[in-house]
C-alpha angles and dihedrals in degrees: 000000000000123000095234139022090227089084095048123105090238090063091054090046088054090053091051092047092046101043118004102049098042092044090049091051094048092045093051094048091049094044096053115082092204129021131178124244090240091057093048090048089049090053091049091052091044091054090052091047092047089051091053091050090048092054091048091051092048090051091048092048091050089056092046093047091058091058096052125084093227115106094200096068090043090055092050103039106019102043140069088277089070088072088070090055089059091060092072096062090041090057093047091048090051092050090048090052090049091050091051093046090049090055093047093048094049091046090051093048091051091047091052091050090049091050092049091051093048095047098038091116093061094065 
């Protein structure tokens, strides 16, 4: 057994899910001049999935921190401060939901316009 969860693979996976993947998604979306709706939808779903993985890892690290003799990891993952760590995946999931709803709203607006053009003679 290790003395701290900060050297476990789950901690490094948490760092990747918290920082690397979301920053990569945002960077890619800002870097591209044009991007398809399917790709934006995929990024929204990916942000929600990463948030779920992030919550799973936080829960796992909380359990692991209780079993280690280190007090530092207990104070981060197994105390009231851990509530603040759950805000990051909540924010990413909220952004992912907003991205998905944006795609759905714009698709529905385009579909309504297309319907109005095709059925103009009925009015």
